[in-house]
N, C-alpha and C positions, 0 to 999 in steps of 0.2 A: 627425444628429451624433449622437456619442459618446453611450453615457452612463456620469455619470459617476460613477456608485456600481452595479453591475453586479452587485449581491445576487440569487442565486437564485430566482424565483421558485414557489413551492411552491403556491400558487395548484392546483385541481383542473382538470385541462382535462378537456371532455366527450368530446373523441375518442381518450380514453384509456378508452373504453366498445365501440369498436368488436367486433366480434365477433372480426378476429383477436387482436385483447386476450385475448381470454379464457382464454385459456390462463395465460398470465402471472398473469393475478389467482388464478386455480386453484392457480399454487403460492404466488402468494406467500399466498394461506389455508391450504395446506399445511404452510408455514414457522412458519405463529401458531400452528397444532394441534398441532405440534411443540417447541415451547416451554413445554409442558407436558408433556413427557413427560422422565421423572429423564435426564440429561445420562446415565448410563455405559450407559442401554438406548440414547440416542442415537447415543454412539460405536461402540457393537456393529455399529448399522448402516451405520456410515459405513466400519467397519474390513470387514463385508463386501460393499461397495458400490467399493470402491475399485480392488483388482485389477480389474473389469469397467474402469473410467475405464482405469486403465493399458493396455489389451486394444482398448478401442475409440475414446480418440482418440486415434487415430493424431497429427494436424498438431498437437494439444497435446503427443503426449510428443516428437514430435522436437525441437520447439523448445525443450523443458526438458530433454531428453538433450544437445542441441548448447550449452547455457549450461554446463550439468555437465561434459561433458569441455573446457570452456574453463576452467571456474574450478578442477576438481578433478582436474588429470590427473593427480597426483601416489595418486591413489585408484585402487584397481582397478572393475574392471567393477561388480562383485558390490556395493560401496560404493556406485558413484554412484547407481546401483539401490536400494538403499537406502535414499538421501539423498531420492528421486525418489517412492518408494511411503510412504514417510512426509509427504512432501510434499501430498501428494492426501490421505491421511488427515486432515492437519490442515486440507485445506483445504475437504472433506465438512463435518467436526467443525464448522468453523467457519461454511458456508454451514447445518447443519442447525439451528445454535444462533443464525441471526440473528432468527430472532420474537421471538427473548428481548425484544428492546431494541425491540420495538413494543409488546406485551402483557405483559410482567411487570412487575414494581414496584421503582420503585429500591432499595429495601430488599434484595428479593431477588436485583439484578443487582450490586451493590453486594458481597454476599456471595462472589458470583461471577468477582473480580477479585482476584489478588493482587498487589502494587506491591512493588517495590523501589527504593531509590533516591529516594524523594519527598521527601527534605529537601532534594536540590539545587533541587526545586520548591520549596519554602520558603523556601530562602536568598534566590531570586530574589524568590519575593513579597515577603520584607520589606525589599528594595532596592526597593522600589517600579518592578522592570521588570519586563515580560511575555518571554516566552522562545519563540522559535523551535527547534519540534522538529523534530529531523531523524531523519524517519518512515519505514524503507526498507518496501514495498509485501512484508509479510508478511501473513499470510490472518488472523489476529485484530484490525487495524487499526483496526475502527470502535469495539470493545471501549473501546481509550485514549481516541479521541474521546469515550467517552460518559463515559469516570470523569472526566473532566478537566470535564467541565458539568457533572457533579453534582459538584465539589469546590467549583464554584462558579466556576471559570476562563472569563471568557471569551474564545474560542477563534473562526479564521478560517482557512479554507481555501481551495484551489481544487479543481476538478472537471473533470475531462474528461465528457461527456454519453456514457452508454452507448448503447450499441447498441437496445436494447430501451428505449422511452420509459418504460414501467413501473414497469420494474426504477431507470430512470435516475430518475424522479420519485419514486418510494417511498425508495432510498437517501437521495437528496437532503435530501429532504421531513424523514426520519429525521435526521438529520444537523441543520437547521433547528431542530426542533423544541427538540432539545439546548439550543439557546440559540446557534451555532455559525453565522455568518456565512459562507454559500460563494459562492464568486466564479466564473463562468465563467474557463475555462483563456486564450479567445481575447482576456481584456478585458486582458491585463495583468497586468504587478504591482505598478501604482501603486496600487490600492484597497487592495492588501494592504496597502503602507507605509503609507500613510491609516489604516487600521485599525490596525495593530502602532503606530503613533504617537501614538493614542486608545489603549493599553493593555491591547487584545486579543494576546494569543499564536496564534500562527498554527502549522497543520500543513503540515510541508515535506516532501514527498516527493522524496527527492536522485536518484535509483535512473532517472527515465525519458529515454527517449533521444527526445530535443525536435528532431534532425535536424542536419546542418551546420550552417547558416546561424546558430542560435542558442548554439550549442558550440562547447566544448572539448576536446580530446583528452587524458585525464589516464589515469595505469594507474590498472586495478580488475582486481583477483585475474592480474593480471601482462598484462592485454592494452589499449593503449589502447582507452578509451570516451569516445563523444560523451557529454560531460556539462554538465548547463546550469550555468554560474561563478554564479549570483545568490544562494546561502546568504552569502560575505562582503560583498557590496555591501548585500544585504539586515541585516546584523551592523551594520554602519558606518551606512547613515544611519536605522536605526530605534535603535538603542541598546542590542535588546536582545541577548540571549547565547544563543550556538546548543548547546541541551541533544539530544543522544542519546538516541532511545527506539526499545525494540525492543520488538513486542508480539508476545504468543508464547499458543500452547495447550498444558496441560500434561495431556498422556496418560493420566499415573497420575495425578493427583487429580483430574483434569475439570474444569480453571477456566481462566481465563486469565490470564497473566501477564504483567505490565510491566514490561520493565527500564532503569530511567532512567540512564546515565550522565553524570557529572561537565561542565559546560559546558564547551566548547571555549575551553585558556588561548592568551594572549593574538592575539586572534582579531577582526578580520581583521590582516594582516601588509600589506605595500605589494605584495608575491607573488601576482596575482589567481590562477596556475594552479597556485601552492605550495598557497595555500588549498583551491583546489576539490579538489586531492589528496590533503588531510587530511579533508575529508569523506567521499570515498571510501575514503579507507584506515580510519576507522571503520564506514565499514558492511559494508565487507570483514571486518574484525574480528565485527562483531556477526554477518555469515550464516559466518562459518567457525565461532563459536559454536554455534550454531544452524541449520546449514544446511535441516532438516527443516521449517522454518519460513516459509519463502520463497516466494514464485509466480516458481518458474521455469520458469511458462506465457508470462509477458512476455518481449517482446525486446528483451533490454538491451541489446544489440549490434548492431543491425539496422545502424545509420551506421558505415560503416565507414573507417578512418583515410585508405587505400590503397586504395581498391574498383577491383577490376581489369576488372568489367564498371557497367553500370545494377545489378543486385541487386544485393539487401542478401544477409546473410550466412544467414539462411535461405530464400529465396523459388526458389532452384533445389529446392532438398528437396522443400516445402510443392506445388509444382505436381505435383510427381513425386507424391505423394500422393493427390492428388486427380486423380489418371491411373490411381490401384490399382498403383502399381508402387511398389518401396522409396524410401526416400528418398534412397537411397545408390547413383549409379550403379554 
């Protein structure tokens, strides 16, 4: 029988101690050590590593370039490559600083997070309403979760299991340790609805591709994108308001920044397609303002509205890369 409230189980599993996972534990240990390195020095290391990632991560770079070609056709190739290189730098700086959220004190970490638009959250709290945070996949997204938890806001979110079980356990354990209820994505939306009605705010990731059956196609950067139409339904069912948030890493100040926008007004309407399109427009607006903060390595356009064959947008190029060929025939 299905579990009625399938919260992520953060209990440690002995299988994670098998020798095959020792390199993963070593990597986590290194991240915890780097947490005590001054951010400026850690960021210099990321700056040095970024060109290596650009050179050797062929599959991920192909996916990112495909996304950037679709989203910014008006920009030159040099401008798109600058966005990609910045995204890699931001990703590395977020990764190298990830151990901070495990071993550094809340007082230290809260000084590392700068926030604009917090008054929007305070207004919803004063009204006695939880919020549904509409949070695109920017690299420092976990900094947002940490900040909200430290401000005493009960949160919940959904997870998709990572391929590496050690990282999967550690990441979601850290989220749960901050007081966030983490639900398996396969459990569906009902546990989240129950949690939000009970007063928890929800981290909603709007930009994933959930496949044709679960999605509708609405514009995103001028292209029809398979988009889950869950946000307007969640707002209607829970009475919470949808609040856009973008988590950024400030390379100049070596700190995290959270940019909170005003809640969606007059939302939802009676038009599910239009409401889902408004969500995509907001995400597009955020990414146009801060394109280097985004995880362009995600297959955000995987499901095509009118597929010409059984393969997705990225698969032919990826297969050629695996064979040691150029992704473009």
